[in-house]
N, C-alpha and C positions, 0 to 999 in steps of 0.2 A: 404549166401554161405557158403558152407562146407568146414571145415578146412583142409578135405583133399585136394580140390580140390585150395582150397589159396595155400597149401602146390605143387602142380602140378607148380602152377605160378609161385614159385620161383625156382624151379628146372629148369623151363625152362628157364627164365631170366639167370641163372647163366650158362646155356647151350651155350647162346650167349655171355657172358662172357669170357668165356672160347675157343668159338671159336676166338674172337676178338683177345685175347692174342695170341693163337696160331699163327694168321696170322700174326701178328708186331712182335715176340720175334724171328723168324727165323735169325739164323747169329747172336743172341746176344752176346755181352761178358760185362766187368765190366762197359766199357765206355756207351754203352748202357745203363745199370742199372742206371748208377751213373747220367749220366745227358744224356742222350737220345743221344751220339756220337753229341751234339751239333748241331742237324739237325730237331730240330723239329719245325712246323709251329707255328708262332705265334698266326695265328687265333683259331684254336685248342687249343693251350694252354690256351687263355683266356677264350675260353668256356668251356674248362673241369675245367678251375681254380675255376667257379664260383660255380660246385658243391663242391669243396674243401673248397672252403669259408665260404659255408653256411652249410652243412654237415644238419645232422639228427635233431642235439640241434635245428638250426632254424628251420626246416621245422617242429616240433612239440611244440617249445617254444617259439618262436616269436608270433604266434597265440594265442598261451595259456596263453601267460603274459599280453595280451592286459586288458584281466576282470581286472587283480589288476592296470596294469601303463597305460590302454591307449596306445596312440601313442608315449610313451614316450622314444621307442624305436629308433623314427627317430631323438634326438637330439645325439643318439650315432654318429647316422649315418651320420650325418654331419662332425662331426670329423673324419668320415672313410675315406671323401672323402677328405679332406684337406691332412691326412696321407698319400693316397695314391699317394697324386701331390709330398709328400716328398720323398717318396721312387723312384720313379721315379728320380726324379732332383738330389736327392741325393747319395742313396743309389747303386743304378744300375749303374751308371757311373764308380764307384769307383770297383767293383765287376767283371765287365768285364775289367777295365784296369788291372787288377792283374789275371785274367783268371784263378777264382776259379773253382774249381769241390765242395769242401765246403766252404762256406761262413765265417766260423769262423778261416781259416786260413788266414784271414786278422787282427786276435786278435793275430795270431804268427808270420806275418811281421812287427804287431806295435808294440805289448806290450809287447812279449814273451812266452815261452813255455807253461807257468802255467794258463795265460791269458787265452791263448787259450783252454788249456783242461777245462779250467772252463766253458769255454762257450760252448764247446760244450755239457759237460755235464749237464748244467743246460737246455741246448736247451733238451736234452733227458728228463728229467726231465718233462720237460713242455708238450713235443709231448705226453709223456709216460700217463700223468694223462689227458690233454684234449683230446685227441683220445679216449681214454678208455671210457671218461663219457661220449663221444657224441654215440660211439658205443656201450655203457650200453641201453643209452637212445633207443635207435630204436631196438635192440634185445628184452627189454621189452615189447615194443609195438606188436613186431612179434609175442611175447610168448603169449601176452593176447590172440591174434586175430586168433592165426593158431594153435601152440604148445601145450598150455595148454591141447585145445581139441584132439590133438593126441596121450597124453601123454608122451612129452616127455620132460624130465626136462632142466631146464634152461641153468643149466653147459654145457648140450650134445648142445643145437641150440646154445649157445655162439662157444664151439667147433668145432662144423658143417663148421658155417660162418665163422670162422677164417681159417679151412682148406683150405674154398672156394678162400678167398684172397689169401691166402698161394700158389695156386696153380696157379691163372693167373698171378701174380705177382713174382713167383718164380723164371723165366728167363730172363724175359725183362723190369724188373725194370719202369723205367721213360719211356721206349721209348714205354711200353707198356701202362700205366697209362694215358699215352698224349691220346690216342685211346679211352680208357674205361671211364673214367672222361667224353669223349665228349659225348658218348651216355647217359651215365647216368646221365648229367646235360640236355641233350633233354629229357628224361624221368622224369626227378624230375619235370623239368620246365613245363612241358606238364601235369602233375598231379595237379600242383599249380595252373592253370591256368581254368584248367577245371573243378575245386574243386569250385572254385570262379564264373566260368560261371553258374555251377546248383544252387549252392547256391542263386544266385541274380535271378534264376529263381523260385524256389522254396518260396522264398521273395516277388515275382513280382515287383521286385523293381530295377529303372536303378541303373549305379554308384555315381550319385551325391545325389537320394533320399534315398540311402545305406548310404552315408556319413553324412546327415542330420538329420536323425535316429540314427546314432553312435553317432552324438556328441548331441542331446538330451539327451543320457542314459548316455553322459560323456565318452564313449568309443574312441571320437576321439582326446583326449586331448593329446596336445604334449609336452609343456614346463611346467617346472617346476620351481617356482620363488624361495621357500624358500630355502635361501643361505646355512642352517643346515640341510636341507635333502642330503642322497644320491643322489638321482636323480635330485638333482639342476641342470639347463641347462648348464651352465659354466663349471662346473664340469664332466657331460658327453659328451659335444662336447672336451673339453683336452683328457678327458681318450679316445675318440674314436680316436684320432687324434693317441695318444700314442699307444693304443693297435695295430693300423695298421701298426706301424713303427716296433714295438718289434714281433707280433704273423704271420706278413706277411716280413716285410723288414730285419728282423733279424733272420727269420725264417727257418730253413734250406729244410723244405716238401716246403713250399712255393718258395723261390728262389732257388731251386734246378729244379724246374720246370721252371722257369721264364730264367733262365741262360743257358737250354738246348737249347734256341733259338740262332741262328747262330750269330743274331747282337745285338748290344745294341737299336739300332733305333728299332728295329721290337721287341726287350723287351720292350721296353718303349710302343709301340703300344700297348703290350699283358696289360698291366697293365694299361693302360688307358680305354681301351676298357671293361678291368674288372669293373672300377670303375663306368663307365655308366650303364652299364647291372646289377650290384649290387642294384644303387637305387634304378632300376625300379622294380629289383624282391623283395626286404626289402620293400619297399611300397606295391605290393602286398599281401607280409605274412601279414601284419598289417590290410592290409583292408581283409584280410581271414580272419584271427582273430575278426575283429568287425563282420564279416557276421556270424561266429560261433556263438558267444554271440547274436546275436540279434537271430537265429534261435532258440538256443537250448532250451529257455522258453517254446515255443509253443511248439516245441517236448517233453519236460518232461525231457531235459536232465537237471543233476544235476552237474557233471562231470566238473570242471576247471581246469587251471592250464596245463600242460603237458598232462592229459588226457581225455580235452575235444574235439579236432579233432580226433582219433580213434572211440572216443565215439560217437560223431554225424554221421563220415562217414558208420562205421561199423554198428552202433544199428537205422540208419533209413533212409539210402540212398541205391537207386537199386544197384545192382548186380555190371552194368557197371562202376558205382562210386567207387565202393569197388575195382575193379579190377585195375582201375586206380591208387587208391590212394595206394595201394599195390606196383604196381611196381613204384610210386613216391619214398615209404616210402622206400624200399628198393636199390631206387636207389639214395635216401639220405646215406643210411648207407655205403656202400662201397667205396665211395671214402674219407671218415671222418678215415676210416681205412687202405683202400691200399696204399696210399699217403705216411701216417704217417710211417707205419710199412718199406715202402722201403726207406724213409728219414732216420729212427732212424738208419737202417741198415747201411748206406753209412756214416752217422756220426762216428756211434762206431768204424766201418772199419778204415774209411779214417785218422778221427781226435784224436781217442782213440787208435786203434789198430796199425794204421800208417802203412798199408800196402801196399800203394804205396808209400811211402819210403824207405820199408824193400828189399833191391837187392838181400837178401838168399832166398826168394819166387819166385819160378816159376808162370806163368799166373793161369797155373790149379791150384795151391796151392791158389792162390790169389783168385779164385774163389769157390773153397770149404768153405775155412772162411767166404766168404761174403754168403754163401749158410747157414752153420751153426749159425752165428750170426741171420743170417734172419726167420730162424724155432724157435732160440731161443726169440727172440723179439714177434713172434704170442702166444709163452707159455706165455710170460711175460703179453700180453695184456689178456689171459685168467684170468689169475692170479687177475688183476685190473679189468676185469669185474665184477666177482666174489665178487670182495670188494665195489663195488659201488652198487651192488646189496643188500647188506649187508645194506651199509646205505640208499640209497631208498629215495634219496632227491624229492620234489614234484616236483622244478624247477630246472634241470638241468642245464638250461644255467646261471642260477646266479651263480652255483657252478665251471662251467668252467671257467667263468672272474674272478671270484674269486681266483681261482688256479693260473690261469693266474698272478696274479697282485703280487704275491711273487714268481713264477721261471722265468718269463720275464723280472721283473727288474732287476738281475744281467746284465744280457743281456745288456737293455738298457743302463745300465751304463757303462761296459766295451767297446760298441760300442762310447756312446757318449764322453769318456774319450779319446780315439782313435781320433775320429774326430776334438775333438773342442781344444784337447791340442797338445803342443808339446814334453810332460814331458816323462821321460821314468820312469818304475814302477821295484821297488824291488819284483822281479819276484814270490819268494818263500814265500812272505805275501798275495799275489794275492787271494789263496784260503780262506782263514780268512777272506775277506773282503766280498767276493761273497755272503760268507756262512752267515758270521753274519749280513749284512743288511734286510736279509728275518724273522731274528730273531727279530731282532729289531722291523721291521714293526708288529710282530705277538704280541709281549707285548705292542707295542703300541695300535693296534686293541683291543687287549684284556682290555686293562686300558683307552681306550677312554672316558669313562662315566666322570671318576676321572680327566682326563688329558685335555679333551678338551670342557667341558661341555656337552652343549645341541648339538652341531657338532656333524656332524657322519660323519663317512668316507666310501667313497665310492671306485669307480674303482680309485681314485685319488691315493690309497694306490700304484697303480703301479707307478707311479712317484716318492710319497717318496721311494719307496724302489729304486727306479734309481737313486734318488739322494743321498742318502746314501750310495749307492756304488760309486759315482764319486767322492764323497767329503773322502772316505775310501781309495780309488786309491791315491787320490790327497796327503793325509797325508804319504803316503808310495812312493812317487814318487822326482823325482830330476828335474832340469833343465838338455836339453837333451846338448851331446857336438853339435849339428847337426842336422838339419832338418828331422824328421823321414817322413817315407812316410802316408800322414795323406790327403791329395787333391787330391779329385775326378779329373779325367780328362774329362773336359765337351765337349772334340770334338769330 
């Protein structure tokens, strides 16, 4: 297919998003932008969050990683399930009890203002790095298959896409994203299952036959039994638990949508439903990866990693499959950026600038501040995507999880200390602890050959980081005179 036709498809899809945004953002205010007026339908939120959770990195990188790691990602998936259950029954009741708009306000209530601002600051770093890495991955694919053929440079592609996202999130925020993410998740999953069905047909295999061939070629292996390996099964399962606890339960973007549901019970149903769907979908992505590596040799495709999926589809499959792939790809792109920009705007406005606490601002002034911050984050996203273009790592899913180990570790330590102890902190020292722990982790990782022998650090670095923060907070704490607010209300 010609790049011009593919470009027209992208524009038509964006026009549909704008139509949804216009219909859902009428009469929107700051409460609509931040938490959807706490009136979101839990079923829509659950389904739409599938797209946000998976993103373009999952769409491209999880199938691509099967060639090197087999179905090893399933080890992390086991941990995900346990982690989501913990979020549902430990964190959500706490957030609803405190009626939070920003989940980091809990840190203010429990630990103090510096802990609150440190948590919000590390969320901003976490989402900024993670969301822009995901965005870069999909923009790079679109650049290769469409925009290079039209002579459009990479920076302009990124600028246009971020402008599109800014347009449809500018007014409605969460109120709009709940609906646009539902549309985008539908398109992404349709693309996933359509590609699986077509490749099975091309290979003339049933699902059991395909799994058997994958097993024979070493593509379907799940568990790694070497304790020294970063992929050791126990490390991966435990890491999966803590990835969900931090990247979902302690992440304003994910929780912003979840707590936009009116009641705790519906919010819990939202996350449990999301968990069930994610298991099915991630298994389908792994199966798709196996099919790609079965198909590639016969088709003469030599690409691996993040490049194999677009190489097979755009170079060897019919036009209608290419259209389905393209729509699914851009459907994976937008949820990874629209919610992140909205959540970062919310966190910066509420937690850093404190616009909800400032009585000197009128509602109109608060809206103007929020809009300026929103545009500033869009420009920051542009700069970060260009940095990732310069780095150009072949497997962005590895980069994303590695960055998460450093930036979400302080959040893990802060929330764990607040919920597991009754001690009070020397608040002014908290930033030193939260910055020092990731630096110690970086030194540990850099010198692991000398310090740990044959043992290799993997995703457990997130847990080590959180533990160092917890220990540092304990060192600067003292016994509380009275019981602080730590116990969630499970009723």
